[in-house]
N, C-alpha and C positions, 0 to 999 in steps of 0.2 A: 504494500500500500504506500501511497505517497503521503508525505507530511512535511512539517517545518521543524528544523532543529535549531534550538538556541543553545549554543555550547557553553554559556556561562562566562565566556571570556570577552566576546564582542557583542555589541547590541544587535547586529544584523541577524536575521533568520537565514538559515541555510536550507534550501530545498533538499529533501532527503528521501531515500528509499527506506522504508521501515518494514521489518519482518519479525515474526514470532516463530522461533524454531527451538526445539529441544528445551523448552522451559526458559528461554531467554529472549529478550527483546534487543534486536540489533538495528541500529540506524546508521546510515552513512551518507554524508553530504554528496550531492550530485556533482558539484563543482570542485570538490577537494576531497580526495580519498583519505586524507589524514584526519579529517574531522568526522567524528562519529561517537556512538555510545554502545555499550554492551552491558545490559542490565539483566539481573534475575527477574523473571516475570513476577514472582511472588512478592518482590520488593517494590513493584511499580504501583503508584497511586494515581487515580484519575480524579480530575476536577472538571465538572461540566462548565463549558464556556457559554456565553450568551449567543454565540453563533452556531450552537449545536455540535461543536467539536469538543474533544477532550484535551486537556493539558495533562501530559504524563510527566511525573517526577519520580525520582528515586532518592531516598533519604541521604545517601552518601555522595551524591553528585549534584553539582550546581546547574547542570544542563536541564533542558526541558524540551519535550516533544509536543507538537500539536498535530492531532490526527483526526480524521473523520470518525464520528462516534460509531456509526453502524459498522464501518470497516474494522474498527478496533474490536468491537464486541465479537464480530465473526472470527477475527484472527486469534483473539485471546481466549475465546470460549467463555467469556464472562457475560452474563446477562445484565441488562440495565438495573434490574432489581438487586442483583448481587452487588453491583457497584454502588448503588444508592445506599444499601444496607451497610456496606463497609464505610461509606462516607459518614453515615450517621454515627457509626461506632467511633470513628475518629473525633467527631464533634463532641460526643458524650465524654470521650476520654479527655478532650481539651477542657470541656466544662468542669469535669471532675477535678482536673489538675488546677484550674483557676480557683475553684471553690476551696480546695485544700490549701492553696497558697493564701487565699483570703482569710481563711480560718487561722492560719499560722500567723499572719500579720496582725489579725485582731487579738489573738492570744498574747502576742508580744506587746502590742500597744496597751491593752486593757489589763493585762495580768503581769507580764514580764517587766515592763517599764515602771509601773507603780511599785512592784516589789523591790526593784533595784534602786528606786529613788532615795530611800532612806540611807542605805550604805553609801551611795554615791555622794549624798549631801554631807554625811559625817566625815567622808574622806576627801572632800573638796578642800584644797588649801585655802586658808582664810584670805590670802591676798587675791587669789583667783575669784573667790566669792565677792570680795569687796569691789573688784574691778567690774565683775558682771553686774552687781547691784548698781554701781555708778552709771554704767551704760543704760541700764533699765530706767533709772531715775531720770536721766537726761531725756529719754524717749517719752516718759510720762509728763514732762513739762508741757507737752502740746495739749493733751486732753485735760490735764490738771494744772492750771496756771498757779504759780506761787502767789500767796496773798501778799499784798504790799500795803497793809494797813499800818497800825501803830508799831514802830520798831521796838518799843519797850515791851509791847504785848508779845511780839514774836520771840523776844529774848526770854521772857518769863516762861513761855511754852517750851522753848528749847532747854532752859535750865531745869524745868520739871522732868523732862525726859532724861536729861543727863544724870540727875540725882537718882532716879529710879534705875537707870542703866548701871550706875556704880554699885547698886545693891544686887545686881544680877551677876551671873558668871558668864557674861557674853564675851566672845573673842573679838567683838567689834565695839567701837565707840558708837553709842546711840545718838542719832541725829534726828530731831523731830522738827517738822515744819508744817505750817498750815497751807492748804491749797483750796482753790475755789472749785466748788462742785455743787450741783443742785440737790445733794442728798446727804444724809447722815452716815458717815462711815469713817473708818481708819484702817490702814493696812500696812503691814511690814514688808519691806523689800529685802532681798538677800544683802548681807553686808552691813546692816544696822540702820538703814534709813527707814523712818516711819512717817507716813503722810496722814494728816488729820484734816478732814474737810471742815470748812468754816461752819456749816450748819450743825455739826456735831458739838462744837464748842458753844454755839448759841443755844442748843437744846439742853445742854447739861445744866443741872440745877445747883451745881457747886463744883469746886475744883477737885474734890475727891472722886467725882464721877469721871472727870477727864483723866485723873491719875490712874484710876482703875483700868480705863481703856488702854492707856499707854503701857501699864504694867503687863496687861494681857498681850499686847503686840510685842513688847520687849521679850516676853517669854517665848513667843514664836521665833524671834531672832536668836535667842540664846540656845534653844533646842534645834535650831536650824530647820524649822518647819518651812520657812519661806524658801530656802534653797531646795528642799524636797519638792515643793510645789513647782519651782522653776525647772528642776530636772524632769519632773513628770510631764510638764507641758512641753518643754523644749525637746525632750527625748522623743515623745510621740510625734511632734511636728516634724523633726528632722527625719525620723524613720519613714513617715508617710511621704515626705518630700522625696526621699530616695526611691520609694516604691513606685511613685507615679512618674518618675523620670526626671526629677530635679526641676530647676528653674526659679525657685524662690530664694534659695540660698540661706545660709545660717544667719546672715545679717538681717534679712527680712523676717526670718523666723523670730529673731529677737524682738523686732518691732511689733510683730503680731502678739507675741507673748506679753510684752510690756503693755500694749493697748488693752489687753483683756485681764491683766493681773488683778485689777481691783475687784473683779468678779469671781476670783478663785475661791474655792471652798476647801477648808481643811476637814478631815474626817472628824466625827464626834469624839473619837479617842484623842486626837491631837488637840481639839478644842478643850476637852476636859483637862488634859495635861497642862495646857496654857493657863486655864483658869486657876488650877491648883498652884501653879508656880507664881502666877500674878499675886495671889493672896500672900505667899511667902515674901515676895518682893515688897509689897506694901507694908507688911509687918516689920520687915527689916528696916524700913524707913520710918517706922512708928506712925504710919498713916492709917486712918480708919478704913476698914474694908467694907463699910456700909455702902459706900458709893457704888461698888460693883453690883451689889444686890439691888440697889435702887435703880440703877441705869438699865440693867437687864430686865428688871421687873416692869419698867415703863415700856420698854420695847416689846416685851411679851404681850402687853395689853395695849399696843399702839392704836388699836381701833378706837380707844377712848380719846385719842388726840389726833384731830384731822391732819395736823402738820406732820406728825410722825407716821400716820397711815400713808401719806403720800410720799414721804421722803426717806423712810428708814431702810436704806440699803443694808445696813448692818444686820438687820434681822434676816435678810435673804442669804447673806454670805456667811453667817454664823448660826448654823442650824440649832434647833431645840433650845431656843432662848428661854422659854418658860421653865424647863427643867433646870437649866443652868442658873437662872435667877433664884430658884428655890435652894439649890445647893450652895450658892453664894450667901444666901440669907442664913442658912444654918451655920456657915463658917464665919459670920460676922465677928470681928474683934475690934475693941476700941482703939483709938489712936488720936493723934493730933491732926488738925486740918493741914492739907498739903500746901496751902499758902494763905496769906492774910486776905481779909475782905477787900482791902484796897487793891492788892495785886490781882485778885480775881476779877474785880471790876475793870481793871486795865486790860487783862488778857482777853476779855470779851470783845475788844476792839481789834483783834489780830487781823481780821479780814475786812475791816471797814475802812473806807476812804472818804475824804471830803466830809460832807455833813454827817455821813454814817459814823464817822469816827468820834463824834461828840458823845460825851458820857451819857449812857442810858442806864435806867434802873436795872440792876442785876439781882438774881436770886442770891440771898446771903449765904455765907458759909454756915453749914450746920455742924 
């Protein structure tokens, strides 16, 4: 039978004579006797073309034959049904292979990466984590602009974070700054940076509530929970990036990670660990732990306060707030206010500018 031979070396097709003899398929170019193929018939695979011809291939060869479908079936002894059945078998094998690969990737992303995140975080050199956190903090300056209100207020917030950080066993210096955002939240970054939104300070009913939030986030830094979350998110992102063929790069993965870091969730186990450690940090500084119970308690019943109902992102990213509020209430210990009434009134202006910065009535220290 006549056919076309693509030898896999040049783009042009060679007119060829094709024969099936003694269980083998032999094709030789009409114009050049040195161009040809000799394949085992059992290894030949057919693909039906739109023009009613078959494209024949053999797994170990880059060459390809194109022959008339009816002539091929007569020469090879294969029926159309047999060929179609073999084709479906290959399709199912391919689907099965892809499904197995997908399951393997999913297992790695959702099981392997989370399991590896903790040991990776604990063995990450502090200098590397600090550099990683600094890069992330720089990226977060776009969605979370730093507050440029009263400089004294910013210093008071920073000093409170520094004091609490001194009571912790963190390998990093704690750096706290206020940022502009339309919701109540605070979150720790790898390397010791803690961002507090202006609405959180405005909604707090005393400095001890802010101190409790800072102590909780400092505990996340100390136990390197923030780095665990970063490894978990970055590891999954880089793995998926490799699987789908690249194109986003590690730098863009970092940007994506930074952009969504405010929405990350720690497990309930890690949140409970941070709560317990926060109480120890507050007690070490002789600060009353009542602020933690009060703050969590209000967020747990945020439906009673329309402002919190609309803005409390903390509740969404820190699950089981009601249970945590109850545990914090059972663990209340007495202590001194974390700052004076005067300093608390000043700190309330940390994100206010212009007329907003004028003194307003603040909840008194309890």
